[in-house]
N, C-alpha and C positions, 0 to 999 in steps of 0.2 A: 675261566681258566683255559689257557692254550693247550691244545693237544699236540702230539708229535707231528700230526699231519699239517698243522699250521706252518711248520718250519720247512716243509718240503717245497722247494721252489725250482724254477728252471735253472739248470746249472749245478744243482746239488749232486755231489758225488755219492753214489750208493754202492752197496755190495749185494750181489745176487748169490743166494745159496740154494742148491737143488735139494729138495727133500730126498732122504735116503742116501744122500751123497754129501754129508756135511763136512767131509774132509777137504772140500774144495770151495774156495770163495772167489767169485769173479767180479772185478771192478766194473762199474757202469756209471752212467750219468743221466740225470733227468734232462730230456731235450725239449719237452713241451708238456703242459698240463691243460687238458681240454675242458670246456665248460661242462661236459658230461661226467667230470671227475675221472675220466680216463687219463692215464699217464703214459707218455711215450719216453722210453729209455733206450740207450744204446745197447745193442746186443753184446753178449760176452764174447771176448776173443782171447785166445791163449796161444802165445808163440805164433802169431799171425794166422792162426786157424780159427774159424768160426765155431763156437760152441753152440750147436743148433738146439734151440728149444722150440716147442711146438704149441700150436693153438690149443687152449684148454689146459695146458700144463699148469701146475701150481709151483710157485717159487717163494722163497723168503727174501724179503728186501730189508736191508738194515742201513742206517746212515747216522752220522754224527751231527749234532747240533751244538755249536760253540756255546760254552758255559751252561749247557742244558743236559747233555749226556747223549746216549746212544739209543735210537728208537728202531723198532722193527714192525713189520706186518707181513701177513701172508697175501700173496697176489695171484691172480689168475691171468694168464696170457690170453688176450682177446684176438690179437692179430700179430703177424710177423712180416717184415719186409726185408729183403736181402739187398735190393738195389734201389737207389744209388748207394745206400749204406745200410748196414745191418741194424734194424731197430725192432723193438718189441712194444706193442701197445698193451698195457696192463690195467687192471682195476683192483682196488683193494678188496680182499675176500675175508678180512678180519679187522678188528679194531687195531689201532696203533698202540703198541705197548712200549714201555721204556725198559731197556736192558740195563740191569745193574751188574756190570761185570768189569771189564778191563782188568787192571791189576789189583783191584781192591775188593770186589765182591767175592765172598767165599761161599762156594757151593758145598753143601754137605754131601759127601760121596765116599763110598767104600771101593777103593781100587787096590789091586794087588801091586806092590812095589818091591823091587829088589834094591837093597841099599848096600853100598860099599864105602869103606873108608880105610885109611892106612893107620896102623898102630905102630908107633915108633918106640922101641925100647933099646936105648943105647945105639949100637950100630945095626941092630936088627930092625927090619921093616916087614910087617906082616899085613897082607890085605885081608880085611875082615868083611864078610858079607852076611846078610840075613834077610829073610822075607819079612816084609812089613805090610801094613795096609793104611790107606789114608782115612782121616776123619773128615777133612775138607780140603778143597783145592781152589786156588785163584790163579790169575795171570802172573802173580808175583811170588807165589810160594804155596806151601801146603802144611797141614798138620798130619803127622805120622804116628801111628802106634808101633812101638818097637820094644825089644828086650835089652838091647845094649845100653849101658849107662853113659850117655854122652856128656860132654861139657859144652857150655855156651862158647861159640866160636869154632867148634869142630866143623871141618869141611868134609862133605860127603858127596857121593854121586848116586843119583836115583835113576832107576830104569823102570818104565811102566809103559803100558799100551793104551792108546785112546783111539777109538774107531779102528782104522787100519794102520795107524801110524805108531811106530815105536819111538818113545821119547826117552832120551837120556840127558840129564841136566845136573850140573854141579851146583851144590847148595851149601848154605851155611846155617848151622844150628843157632837159633836166636832165642829159644825158650824151651825149658824142660819142665814137665809136670808129671805127677803120677797118673797112670792111665786107669780109667774105670772099666777097662776091658778085662775079661777073664783070661784072655790069651796073651796079653802083653803087660809089661811092667811100667812102661813109660810112654808119654805122649810128648812129642817134640815138635816145635814150630820151626820150619825151615824156610829160608829165603833163597830164591833162585839167584845164583851169582852169574853164571855164564850160560845163556840160553839163546839159541838162534831165534830170529824173529819168526821163522816158519813154525818152530816148535811152540813158541808162545801163542802164535795165532791158532795153532791146533788146539791148545788148551782152552783158549777163549771160545773157539767154535764149539767145543764140547760143552762148556758152561752155557753158552747160548742155547744149544739144542735141549739141554736138560731143563733149563728155565722155561723154554717153550712148552715142553711136555708137562711140567708142573703147573704152568699157567692154564693149559688146556684142561687139566684135571681139577682146577680150582684150588690148588694147594698153595699157591702164592698169589 
């Protein structure tokens, strides 16, 4: 059976994530794969500025494989060159794992969420807000515990924080169930309607990091 490492070839586009700074992802590319299993990748650059990484630093590397999914591994930087171009020589410091995320993988997570929506009664419009918490979250939506009795099709706005980023996203209620929580009456499934790519990427980064932690603990 092929592993994710088998699909990593010269020219593969990868993402670099710095540990303890998962809020940023830097695009890179595989430039060469040496016989010693060392990999040379382009160094990360943002707005024409070099993002300097150092020898012995640990980084996360992730990449997509067409029709296969997304893979990741932890790498150690063995060497760095600045001229004639910024490159990093890395070696894998972990097994290659498959990331089950993007828009479909739902991560069980409890996050505090502020939910708002408009209640229309005749000519009167009232903004209603309430504190909620998530049961799970994905790149395409989430499940919320709440106390307001919604209808399918209701549009709401959710505000929550991931890492250092504040997320606000317009959502549509697609499913309503009774909650098994003592503090909430309902569990609603919501689909993200209008979300900036940067915000969606932030959610996916959060899921990526939580999966990595669970994998290290042997829980998945």
